[in-house]
Biopython code that builds the backbone (N, CA, C, O; Angstrom):
import numpy as np
from Bio.PDB.StructureBuilder import StructureBuilder

atoms = [
    (1, "MET", "N", (116.180, 92.051, 78.879)),
    (1, "MET", "CA", (115.214, 92.965, 79.458)),
    (1, "MET", "C", (115.816, 94.364, 79.602)),
    (1, "MET", "O", (115.154, 95.365, 79.330)),
    (2, "ALA", "N", (117.093, 94.421, 80.038)),
    (2, "ALA", "CA", (117.768, 95.710, 80.207)),
    (2, "ALA", "C", (119.158, 95.624, 79.587)),
    (2, "ALA", "O", (119.781, 94.562, 79.576)),
    (3, "ARG", "N", (119.627, 96.735, 79.081)),
    (3, "ARG", "CA", (120.964, 96.752, 78.490)),
    (3, "ARG", "C", (122.057, 96.864, 79.548)),
    (3, "ARG", "O", (123.201, 96.478, 79.307)),
    (4, "ARG", "N", (121.697, 97.402, 80.738)),
    (4, "ARG", "CA", (122.656, 97.524, 81.845)),
    (4, "ARG", "C", (121.941, 97.235, 83.148)),
    (4, "ARG", "O", (120.747, 97.497, 83.291)),
    (5, "VAL", "N", (122.689, 96.690, 84.097)),
    (5, "VAL", "CA", (122.190, 96.468, 85.450)),
    (5, "VAL", "C", (123.258, 96.969, 86.407)),
    (5, "VAL", "O", (124.435, 96.640, 86.260)),
    (6, "GLU", "N", (122.850, 97.764, 87.386)),
    (6, "GLU", "CA", (123.771, 98.281, 88.395)),
    (6, "GLU", "C", (123.278, 97.888, 89.778)),
    (6, "GLU", "O", (122.080, 97.710, 89.995)),
    (7, "ILE", "N", (124.217, 97.753, 90.711)),
    (7, "ILE", "CA", (123.878, 97.509, 92.110)),
    (7, "ILE", "C", (123.870, 98.866, 92.813)),
    (7, "ILE", "O", (124.834, 99.625, 92.717)),
    (8, "HIS", "N", (122.775, 99.168, 93.522)),
    (8, "HIS", "CA", (122.647, 100.429, 94.255)),
    (8, "HIS", "C", (122.272, 100.131, 95.698)),
    (8, "HIS", "O", (121.762, 99.056, 96.017)),
    (9, "GLU", "N", (122.535, 101.101, 96.562)),
    (9, "GLU", "CA", (122.143, 100.988, 97.970)),
    (9, "GLU", "C", (121.400, 102.246, 98.372)),
    (9, "GLU", "O", (121.907, 103.356, 98.209)),
    (10, "MET", "N", (120.202, 102.071, 98.895)),
    (10, "MET", "CA", (119.388, 103.202, 99.304)),
    (10, "MET", "C", (119.647, 103.512, 100.769)),
    (10, "MET", "O", (119.793, 102.601, 101.584)),
    (11, "GLY", "N", (119.704, 104.791, 101.106)),
    (11, "GLY", "CA", (119.889, 105.209, 102.488)),
    (11, "GLY", "C", (119.662, 106.705, 102.614)),
    (11, "GLY", "O", (119.447, 107.397, 101.619)),
    (12, "MET", "N", (119.710, 107.192, 103.828)),
    (12, "MET", "CA", (119.524, 108.619, 104.096)),
    (12, "MET", "C", (120.861, 109.233, 104.488)),
    (12, "MET", "O", (121.640, 108.623, 105.221)),
    (13, "ALA", "N", (121.124, 110.439, 103.999)),
    (13, "ALA", "CA", (122.330, 111.193, 104.359)),
    (13, "ALA", "C", (121.963, 112.672, 104.398)),
    (13, "ALA", "O", (121.529, 113.239, 103.396)),
    (14, "GLY", "N", (122.139, 113.283, 105.549)),
    (14, "GLY", "CA", (121.822, 114.703, 105.680)),
    (14, "GLY", "C", (120.360, 115.017, 105.421)),
    (14, "GLY", "O", (120.041, 116.093, 104.915)),
    (15, "GLY", "N", (119.466, 114.096, 105.760)),
    (15, "GLY", "CA", (118.035, 114.318, 105.577)),
    (15, "GLY", "C", (117.549, 114.089, 104.161)),
    (15, "GLY", "O", (116.372, 114.308, 103.877)),
    (16, "ALA", "N", (118.417, 113.657, 103.268)),
    (16, "ALA", "CA", (118.015, 113.409, 101.881)),
    (16, "ALA", "C", (118.264, 111.946, 101.523)),
    (16, "ALA", "O", (119.247, 111.342, 101.953)),
    (17, "MET", "N", (117.358, 111.396, 100.731)),
    (17, "MET", "CA", (117.531, 110.025, 100.285)),
    (17, "MET", "C", (118.670, 109.961, 99.278)),
    (17, "MET", "O", (118.751, 110.780, 98.362)),
    (18, "GLN", "N", (119.543, 108.983, 99.455)),
    (18, "GLN", "CA", (120.666, 108.752, 98.556)),
    (18, "GLN", "C", (120.515, 107.352, 97.965)),
    (18, "GLN", "O", (119.985, 106.452, 98.617)),
    (19, "MET", "N", (120.977, 107.172, 96.740)),
    (19, "MET", "CA", (120.933, 105.868, 96.113)),
    (19, "MET", "C", (122.197, 105.676, 95.273)),
    (19, "MET", "O", (122.115, 105.568, 94.049)),
    (20, "PRO", "N", (123.367, 105.635, 95.921)),
    (20, "PRO", "CA", (124.611, 105.526, 95.159)),
    (20, "PRO", "C", (124.805, 104.132, 94.560)),
    (20, "PRO", "O", (124.365, 103.122, 95.109)),
    (21, "GLN", "N", (125.481, 104.123, 93.411)),
    (21, "GLN", "CA", (125.848, 102.867, 92.780)),
    (21, "GLN", "C", (127.008, 102.249, 93.555)),
    (21, "GLN", "O", (127.926, 102.960, 93.966)),
    (22, "LEU", "N", (126.977, 100.944, 93.757)),
    (22, "LEU", "CA", (128.055, 100.222, 94.428)),
    (22, "LEU", "C", (128.952, 99.635, 93.343)),
    (22, "LEU", "O", (128.795, 98.476, 92.959)),
    (23, "THR", "N", (129.881, 100.430, 92.857)),
    (23, "THR", "CA", (130.709, 100.029, 91.712)),
    (23, "THR", "C", (131.648, 98.879, 92.026)),
    (23, "THR", "O", (132.106, 98.196, 91.110)),
    (24, "ASP", "N", (131.951, 98.644, 93.321)),
    (24, "ASP", "CA", (132.821, 97.529, 93.705)),
    (24, "ASP", "C", (132.027, 96.281, 94.058)),
    (24, "ASP", "O", (132.597, 95.312, 94.561)),
    (25, "GLY", "N", (130.736, 96.284, 93.806)),
    (25, "GLY", "CA", (129.907, 95.129, 94.116)),
    (25, "GLY", "C", (129.532, 95.073, 95.581)),
    (25, "GLY", "O", (129.675, 96.055, 96.310)),
    (26, "VAL", "N", (129.057, 93.929, 96.000)),
    (26, "VAL", "CA", (128.613, 93.693, 97.375)),
    (26, "VAL", "C", (129.380, 92.495, 97.916)),
    (26, "VAL", "O", (129.366, 91.422, 97.313)),
    (27, "SER", "N", (130.041, 92.673, 99.042)),
    (27, "SER", "CA", (130.761, 91.559, 99.660)),
    (27, "SER", "C", (129.779, 90.642, 100.376)),
    (27, "SER", "O", (128.886, 91.094, 101.094)),
    (28, "ILE", "N", (129.964, 89.354, 100.164)),
    (28, "ILE", "CA", (129.162, 88.346, 100.854)),
    (28, "ILE", "C", (130.132, 87.499, 101.655)),
    (28, "ILE", "O", (130.923, 86.757, 101.074)),
    (29, "PRO", "N", (130.090, 87.594, 102.983)),
    (29, "PRO", "CA", (131.044, 86.828, 103.800)),
    (29, "PRO", "C", (130.774, 85.329, 103.721)),
    (29, "PRO", "O", (129.661, 84.900, 103.413)),
    (30, "ALA", "N", (131.809, 84.540, 104.004)),
    (30, "ALA", "CA", (131.651, 83.088, 104.055)),
    (30, "ALA", "C", (130.509, 82.745, 105.008)),
    (30, "ALA", "O", (130.415, 83.308, 106.098)),
    (31, "GLN", "N", (129.668, 81.846, 104.605)),
    (31, "GLN", "CA", (128.498, 81.404, 105.370)),
    (31, "GLN", "C", (127.484, 82.527, 105.570)),
    (31, "GLN", "O", (126.598, 82.405, 106.416)),
    (32, "GLY", "N", (127.593, 83.618, 104.811)),
    (32, "GLY", "CA", (126.671, 84.739, 104.940)),
    (32, "GLY", "C", (125.720, 84.812, 103.774)),
    (32, "GLY", "O", (125.718, 83.941, 102.904)),
    (33, "SER", "N", (124.925, 85.835, 103.758)),
    (33, "SER", "CA", (123.986, 86.061, 102.671)),
    (33, "SER", "C", (123.723, 87.552, 102.554)),
    (33, "SER", "O", (124.066, 88.326, 103.448)),
    (34, "VAL", "N", (123.123, 87.942, 101.467)),
    (34, "VAL", "CA", (122.704, 89.319, 101.228)),
    (34, "VAL", "C", (121.227, 89.271, 100.882)),
    (34, "VAL", "O", (120.799, 88.448, 100.073)),
    (35, "THR", "N", (120.450, 90.150, 101.492)),
    (35, "THR", "CA", (119.026, 90.206, 101.211)),
    (35, "THR", "C", (118.698, 91.544, 100.572)),
    (35, "THR", "O", (118.553, 92.546, 101.272)),
    (36, "PRO", "N", (118.580, 91.572, 99.247)),
    (36, "PRO", "CA", (118.199, 92.820, 98.582)),
    (36, "PRO", "C", (116.793, 93.224, 98.995)),
    (36, "PRO", "O", (115.987, 92.378, 99.382)),
    (37, "GLY", "N", (116.503, 94.501, 98.916)),
    (37, "GLY", "CA", (115.181, 94.985, 99.279)),
    (37, "GLY", "C", (114.972, 96.407, 98.807)),
    (37, "GLY", "O", (115.914, 97.074, 98.380)),
    (38, "PRO", "N", (113.730, 96.873, 98.885)),
    (38, "PRO", "CA", (113.395, 98.200, 98.382)),
    (38, "PRO", "C", (114.101, 99.348, 99.100)),
    (38, "PRO", "O", (114.321, 100.398, 98.495)),
    (39, "ASN", "N", (114.460, 99.179, 100.368)),
    (39, "ASN", "CA", (115.095, 100.264, 101.115)),
    (39, "ASN", "C", (116.527, 99.924, 101.488)),
    (39, "ASN", "O", (117.043, 100.430, 102.484)),
    (40, "SER", "N", (117.174, 99.076, 100.705)),
    (40, "SER", "CA", (118.562, 98.710, 100.978)),
    (40, "SER", "C", (119.265, 98.451, 99.647)),
    (40, "SER", "O", (119.139, 99.243, 98.713)),
    (41, "ILE", "N", (119.992, 97.362, 99.560)),
    (41, "ILE", "CA", (120.696, 97.017, 98.330)),
    (41, "ILE", "C", (119.685, 96.496, 97.310)),
    (41, "ILE", "O", (118.807, 95.700, 97.641)),
    (42, "HIS", "N", (119.823, 96.956, 96.073)),
    (42, "HIS", "CA", (118.923, 96.481, 95.026)),
    (42, "HIS", "C", (119.607, 96.575, 93.666)),
    (42, "HIS", "O", (120.587, 97.300, 93.494)),
    (43, "LEU", "N", (119.082, 95.843, 92.725)),
    (43, "LEU", "CA", (119.570, 95.910, 91.350)),
    (43, "LEU", "C", (118.728, 96.920, 90.602)),
    (43, "LEU", "O", (117.501, 96.902, 90.695)),
    (44, "MET", "N", (119.380, 97.802, 89.862)),
    (44, "MET", "CA", (118.679, 98.800, 89.079)),
    (44, "MET", "C", (118.827, 98.449, 87.603)),
    (44, "MET", "O", (119.937, 98.405, 87.071)),
    (45, "LEU", "N", (117.701, 98.204, 86.955)),
    (45, "LEU", "CA", (117.697, 97.898, 85.530)),
    (45, "LEU", "C", (117.663, 99.212, 84.761)),
    (45, "LEU", "O", (116.787, 100.047, 84.985)),
    (46, "LEU", "N", (118.615, 99.391, 83.861)),
    (46, "LEU", "CA", (118.730, 100.641, 83.111)),
    (46, "LEU", "C", (118.654, 100.376, 81.614)),
    (46, "LEU", "O", (119.036, 99.308, 81.137)),
    (47, "ASP", "N", (118.158, 101.358, 80.890)),
    (47, "ASP", "CA", (118.037, 101.266, 79.433)),
    (47, "ASP", "C", (117.223, 100.026, 79.059)),
    (47, "ASP", "O", (117.683, 99.148, 78.329)),
    (48, "LEU", "N", (115.999, 99.987, 79.586)),
    (48, "LEU", "CA", (115.114, 98.846, 79.335)),
    (48, "LEU", "C", (114.829, 98.687, 77.852)),
    (48, "LEU", "O", (114.696, 99.671, 77.126)),
    (49, "LYS", "N", (114.737, 97.457, 77.415)),
    (49, "LYS", "CA", (114.425, 97.164, 76.020)),
    (49, "LYS", "C", (112.946, 97.377, 75.726)),
    (49, "LYS", "O", (112.556, 97.606, 74.581)),
    (50, "ARG", "N", (112.127, 97.297, 76.772)),
    (50, "ARG", "CA", (110.685, 97.564, 76.678)),
    (50, "ARG", "C", (110.178, 97.861, 78.081)),
    (50, "ARG", "O", (110.838, 97.504, 79.057)),
    (51, "PRO", "N", (109.028, 98.503, 78.206)),
    (51, "PRO", "CA", (108.498, 98.776, 79.542)),
    (51, "PRO", "C", (108.174, 97.484, 80.294)),
    (51, "PRO", "O", (107.748, 96.495, 79.697)),
    (52, "LEU", "N", (108.381, 97.508, 81.604)),
    (52, "LEU", "CA", (108.016, 96.372, 82.449)),
    (52, "LEU", "C", (106.531, 96.446, 82.760)),
    (52, "LEU", "O", (105.961, 97.534, 82.843)),
    (53, "LYS", "N", (105.906, 95.291, 82.932)),
    (53, "LYS", "CA", (104.483, 95.231, 83.251)),
    (53, "LYS", "C", (104.322, 94.592, 84.627)),
    (53, "LYS", "O", (104.947, 93.576, 84.930)),
    (54, "GLU", "N", (103.486, 95.194, 85.445)),
    (54, "GLU", "CA", (103.239, 94.662, 86.781)),
    (54, "GLU", "C", (102.783, 93.210, 86.693)),
    (54, "GLU", "O", (101.983, 92.848, 85.831)),
    (55, "ASN", "N", (103.301, 92.391, 87.593)),
    (55, "ASN", "CA", (103.000, 90.959, 87.734)),
    (55, "ASN", "C", (103.677, 90.065, 86.708)),
    (55, "ASN", "O", (103.475, 88.851, 86.738)),
    (56, "GLU", "N", (104.474, 90.620, 85.799)),
    (56, "GLU", "CA", (105.217, 89.740, 84.901)),
    (56, "GLU", "C", (106.493, 89.289, 85.603)),
    (56, "GLU", "O", (106.896, 89.875, 86.607)),
    (57, "SER", "N", (107.117, 88.260, 85.079)),
    (57, "SER", "CA", (108.404, 87.802, 85.598)),
    (57, "SER", "C", (109.325, 87.531, 84.429)),
    (57, "SER", "O", (108.876, 87.308, 83.305)),
    (58, "PHE", "N", (110.631, 87.552, 84.706)),
    (58, "PHE", "CA", (111.606, 87.266, 83.662)),
    (58, "PHE", "C", (112.857, 86.690, 84.300)),
    (58, "PHE", "O", (113.155, 86.944, 85.467)),
    (59, "ALA", "N", (113.576, 85.916, 83.518)),
    (59, "ALA", "CA", (114.773, 85.230, 84.003)),
    (59, "ALA", "C", (115.974, 86.159, 83.967)),
    (59, "ALA", "O", (116.052, 87.066, 83.139)),
    (60, "GLY", "N", (116.906, 85.921, 84.875)),
    (60, "GLY", "CA", (118.159, 86.668, 84.916)),
    (60, "GLY", "C", (119.253, 85.783, 85.487)),
    (60, "GLY", "O", (118.992, 84.683, 85.974)),
    (61, "THR", "N", (120.466, 86.275, 85.421)),
    (61, "THR", "CA", (121.616, 85.540, 85.933)),
    (61, "THR", "C", (122.465, 86.476, 86.772)),
    (61, "THR", "O", (122.788, 87.579, 86.331)),
    (62, "LEU", "N", (122.835, 86.051, 87.984)),
    (62, "LEU", "CA", (123.759, 86.796, 88.826)),
    (62, "LEU", "C", (125.126, 86.153, 88.662)),
    (62, "LEU", "O", (125.273, 84.942, 88.825)),
    (63, "ASN", "N", (126.126, 86.967, 88.340)),
    (63, "ASN", "CA", (127.500, 86.483, 88.176)),
    (63, "ASN", "C", (128.329, 86.959, 89.355)),
    (63, "ASN", "O", (128.258, 88.125, 89.741)),
    (64, "PHE", "N", (129.109, 86.064, 89.921)),
    (64, "PHE", "CA", (129.898, 86.357, 91.095)),
    (64, "PHE", "C", (131.377, 86.402, 90.760)),
    (64, "PHE", "O", (131.815, 85.832, 89.762)),
    (65, "GLU", "N", (132.145, 87.085, 91.604)),
    (65, "GLU", "CA", (133.584, 87.207, 91.419)),
    (65, "GLU", "C", (134.246, 85.835, 91.367)),
    (65, "GLU", "O", (135.072, 85.560, 90.496)),
    (66, "ARG", "N", (133.872, 84.990, 92.305)),
    (66, "ARG", "CA", (134.335, 83.599, 92.249)),
    (66, "ARG", "C", (133.567, 82.939, 91.122)),
    (66, "ARG", "O", (132.495, 83.417, 90.753)),
    (67, "PRO", "N", (134.072, 81.880, 90.577)),
    (67, "PRO", "CA", (133.337, 81.267, 89.480)),
    (67, "PRO", "C", (132.016, 80.668, 89.966)),
    (67, "PRO", "O", (131.930, 79.478, 90.267)),
    (68, "ALA", "N", (131.016, 81.498, 90.033)),
    (68, "ALA", "CA", (129.693, 81.049, 90.443)),
    (68, "ALA", "C", (128.646, 81.851, 89.694)),
    (68, "ALA", "O", (128.761, 83.068, 89.549)),
    (69, "ILE", "N", (127.646, 81.169, 89.230)),
    (69, "ILE", "CA", (126.531, 81.787, 88.523)),
    (69, "ILE", "C", (125.250, 81.304, 89.198)),
    (69, "ILE", "O", (125.126, 80.127, 89.535)),
    (70, "LEU", "N", (124.310, 82.208, 89.392)),
    (70, "LEU", "CA", (123.040, 81.854, 89.996)),
    (70, "LEU", "C", (121.920, 82.340, 89.088)),
    (70, "LEU", "O", (121.790, 83.540, 88.848)),
    (71, "ASN", "N", (121.116, 81.419, 88.586)),
    (71, "ASN", "CA", (119.960, 81.782, 87.778)),
    (71, "ASN", "C", (118.830, 82.186, 88.703)),
    (71, "ASN", "O", (118.556, 81.505, 89.692)),
    (72, "VAL", "N", (118.172, 83.295, 88.385)),
    (72, "VAL", "CA", (117.117, 83.836, 89.235)),
    (72, "VAL", "C", (115.906, 84.195, 88.379)),
    (72, "VAL", "O", (115.999, 84.303, 87.156)),
    (73, "THR", "N", (114.775, 84.376, 89.045)),
    (73, "THR", "CA", (113.573, 84.890, 88.400)),
    (73, "THR", "C", (113.216, 86.201, 89.071)),
    (73, "THR", "O", (113.058, 86.259, 90.291)),
    (74, "PHE", "N", (113.088, 87.256, 88.275)),
    (74, "PHE", "CA", (112.694, 88.565, 88.787)),
    (74, "PHE", "C", (111.194, 88.714, 88.607)),
    (74, "PHE", "O", (110.658, 88.370, 87.553)),
    (75, "GLU", "N", (110.513, 89.222, 89.621)),
    (75, "GLU", "CA", (109.082, 89.464, 89.560)),
    (75, "GLU", "C", (108.839, 90.967, 89.631)),
    (75, "GLU", "O", (109.371, 91.643, 90.512)),
    (76, "VAL", "N", (108.045, 91.487, 88.718)),
    (76, "VAL", "CA", (107.749, 92.920, 88.657)),
    (76, "VAL", "C", (106.553, 93.208, 89.551)),
    (76, "VAL", "O", (105.466, 92.667, 89.347)),
    (77, "LYS", "N", (106.766, 94.066, 90.546)),
    (77, "LYS", "CA", (105.707, 94.456, 91.478)),
    (77, "LYS", "C", (105.410, 95.936, 91.293)),
    (77, "LYS", "O", (106.248, 96.680, 90.783)),
    (78, "GLY", "N", (104.224, 96.365, 91.705)),
    (78, "GLY", "CA", (103.853, 97.766, 91.608)),
    (78, "GLY", "C", (104.534, 98.601, 92.676)),
    (78, "GLY", "O", (105.038, 98.075, 93.667)),
    (79, "ILE", "N", (104.542, 99.892, 92.464)),
    (79, "ILE", "CA", (105.107, 100.810, 93.450)),
    (79, "ILE", "C", (104.330, 100.661, 94.750)),
    (79, "ILE", "O", (103.099, 100.641, 94.754)),
    (80, "GLY", "N", (105.065, 100.558, 95.854)),
    (80, "GLY", "CA", (104.425, 100.403, 97.158)),
    (80, "GLY", "C", (104.088, 98.963, 97.497)),
    (80, "GLY", "O", (103.474, 98.702, 98.531)),
    (81, "ALA", "N", (104.478, 98.025, 96.648)),
    (81, "ALA", "CA", (104.209, 96.614, 96.939)),
    (81, "ALA", "C", (104.973, 96.202, 98.190)),
    (81, "ALA", "O", (106.033, 96.751, 98.490)),
    (82, "ALA", "N", (104.439, 95.250, 98.903)),
    (82, "ALA", "CA", (105.098, 94.745, 100.109)),
    (82, "ALA", "C", (106.392, 94.047, 99.731)),
    (82, "ALA", "O", (106.483, 93.408, 98.682)),
    (83, "ALA", "N", (107.381, 94.173, 100.583)),
    (83, "ALA", "CA", (108.652, 93.479, 100.362)),
    (83, "ALA", "C", (108.423, 91.983, 100.485)),
    (83, "ALA", "O", (107.563, 91.553, 101.253)),
    (84, "PRO", "N", (109.186, 91.175, 99.735)),
    (84, "PRO", "CA", (109.044, 89.725, 99.835)),
    (84, "PRO", "C", (109.377, 89.232, 101.237)),
    (84, "PRO", "O", (110.169, 89.844, 101.953)),
    (85, "THR", "N", (108.766, 88.131, 101.612)),
    (85, "THR", "CA", (109.075, 87.496, 102.892)),
    (85, "THR", "C", (110.451, 86.846, 102.797)),
    (85, "THR", "O", (110.954, 86.651, 101.690)),
    (86, "PRO", "N", (111.073, 86.506, 103.923)),
    (86, "PRO", "CA", (112.379, 85.824, 103.869)),
    (86, "PRO", "C", (112.344, 84.553, 103.028)),
    (86, "PRO", "O", (113.312, 84.263, 102.325)),
    (87, "ASP", "N", (111.251, 83.786, 103.083)),
    (87, "ASP", "CA", (111.155, 82.574, 102.264)),
    (87, "ASP", "C", (111.138, 82.914, 100.785)),
    (87, "ASP", "O", (111.745, 82.201, 99.986)),
    (88, "GLU", "N", (110.460, 83.981, 100.402)),
    (88, "GLU", "CA", (110.447, 84.387, 98.996)),
    (88, "GLU", "C", (111.831, 84.827, 98.552)),
    (88, "GLU", "O", (112.242, 84.529, 97.430)),
    (89, "HIS", "N", (112.565, 85.538, 99.418)),
    (89, "HIS", "CA", (113.933, 85.945, 99.082)),
    (89, "HIS", "C", (114.806, 84.732, 98.832)),
    (89, "HIS", "O", (115.611, 84.729, 97.900)),
    (90, "ARG", "N", (114.659, 83.702, 99.653)),
    (90, "ARG", "CA", (115.489, 82.509, 99.520)),
    (90, "ARG", "C", (115.325, 81.863, 98.157)),
    (90, "ARG", "O", (116.266, 81.252, 97.651)),
    (91, "GLN", "N", (114.163, 81.983, 97.556)),
    (91, "GLN", "CA", (113.921, 81.386, 96.249)),
    (91, "GLN", "C", (114.640, 82.133, 95.141)),
    (91, "GLN", "O", (114.886, 81.552, 94.084)),
    (92, "HIS", "N", (114.987, 83.396, 95.340)),
    (92, "HIS", "CA", (115.488, 84.215, 94.243)),
    (92, "HIS", "C", (116.925, 84.677, 94.383)),
    (92, "HIS", "O", (117.547, 85.053, 93.389)),
    (93, "PHE", "N", (117.468, 84.659, 95.590)),
    (93, "PHE", "CA", (118.787, 85.236, 95.778)),
    (93, "PHE", "C", (119.758, 84.232, 96.383)),
    (93, "PHE", "O", (119.419, 83.065, 96.581)),
    (94, "VAL", "N", (120.936, 84.684, 96.667)),
    (94, "VAL", "CA", (122.030, 83.825, 97.077)),
    (94, "VAL", "C", (121.702, 83.059, 98.352)),
    (94, "VAL", "O", (121.249, 83.639, 99.339)),
    (95, "SER", "N", (121.928, 81.782, 98.320)),
    (95, "SER", "CA", (121.793, 80.997, 99.542)),
    (95, "SER", "C", (123.187, 80.667, 100.062)),
    (95, "SER", "O", (124.153, 80.679, 99.299)),
    (96, "LYS", "N", (123.295, 80.379, 101.326)),
    (96, "LYS", "CA", (124.590, 80.136, 101.960)),
    (96, "LYS", "C", (125.323, 78.975, 101.315)),
    (96, "LYS", "O", (126.552, 78.994, 101.252)),
    (97, "ARG", "N", (124.621, 77.980, 100.840)),
    (97, "ARG", "CA", (125.310, 76.830, 100.277)),
    (97, "ARG", "C", (125.730, 77.048, 98.829)),
    (97, "ARG", "O", (126.581, 76.308, 98.336)),
    (98, "GLU", "N", (125.173, 78.027, 98.128)),
    (98, "GLU", "CA", (125.510, 78.235, 96.731)),
    (98, "GLU", "C", (126.777, 79.067, 96.544)),
    (98, "GLU", "O", (127.547, 78.813, 95.619)),
    (99, "VAL", "N", (126.999, 80.039, 97.392)),
    (99, "VAL", "CA", (128.188, 80.884, 97.287)),
    (99, "VAL", "C", (128.748, 81.073, 98.694)),
    (99, "VAL", "O", (128.110, 81.698, 99.541)),
    (100, "ALA", "N", (129.927, 80.539, 98.939)),
    (100, "ALA", "CA", (130.503, 80.594, 100.289)),
    (100, "ALA", "C", (131.000, 81.993, 100.621)),
    (100, "ALA", "O", (130.694, 82.507, 101.697)),
    (101, "ALA", "N", (131.741, 82.613, 99.747)),
    (101, "ALA", "CA", (132.229, 83.975, 99.966)),
    (101, "ALA", "C", (132.538, 84.549, 98.596)),
    (101, "ALA", "O", (133.330, 83.985, 97.841)),
    (102, "SER", "N", (131.922, 85.654, 98.284)),
    (102, "SER", "CA", (132.104, 86.212, 96.945)),
    (102, "SER", "C", (131.595, 87.639, 96.895)),
    (102, "SER", "O", (131.342, 88.260, 97.928)),
    (103, "ARG", "N", (131.450, 88.139, 95.710)),
    (103, "ARG", "CA", (130.857, 89.451, 95.439)),
    (103, "ARG", "C", (129.864, 89.288, 94.310)),
    (103, "ARG", "O", (130.046, 88.454, 93.423)),
    (104, "TRP", "N", (128.808, 90.092, 94.347)),
    (104, "TRP", "CA", (127.953, 90.213, 93.164)),
    (104, "TRP", "C", (127.706, 91.652, 92.930)),
    (104, "TRP", "O", (127.007, 92.012, 91.983)),
]
sb = StructureBuilder()
sb.init_structure("model")
sb.init_model(0)
sb.init_chain("A")
sb.init_seg("    ")
for serial, (resi, resn, name, xyz) in enumerate(atoms, 1):
    if name == "N":
        sb.init_residue(resn, " ", resi, " ")
    sb.init_atom(name, np.array(xyz, "f"), 0.0, 1.0, " ", f" {name:<3s}", serial, name[0])
structure = sb.get_structure()
């Protein structure tokens, strides 16, 4: 779907929105989790092979520093779409039992 994927974190600094790339990944503490979202940590798909269409989904793989791989399904939502509920996040992202402590 994309030739590159980067991890970014959205936030405000000096009254301006910032979205820096997290080149060292994201630390996930033992027994912890990370919840990506529109106004926090998110994956940015770059150099798309084709335009994304609202309501489509596609498969992806998250690779972790420790030998762990998590297959996920990405769902394309329109701009301004509501953030997924915690239960929806659990279906797509790292669960506590799948990765004890790692980085993605």
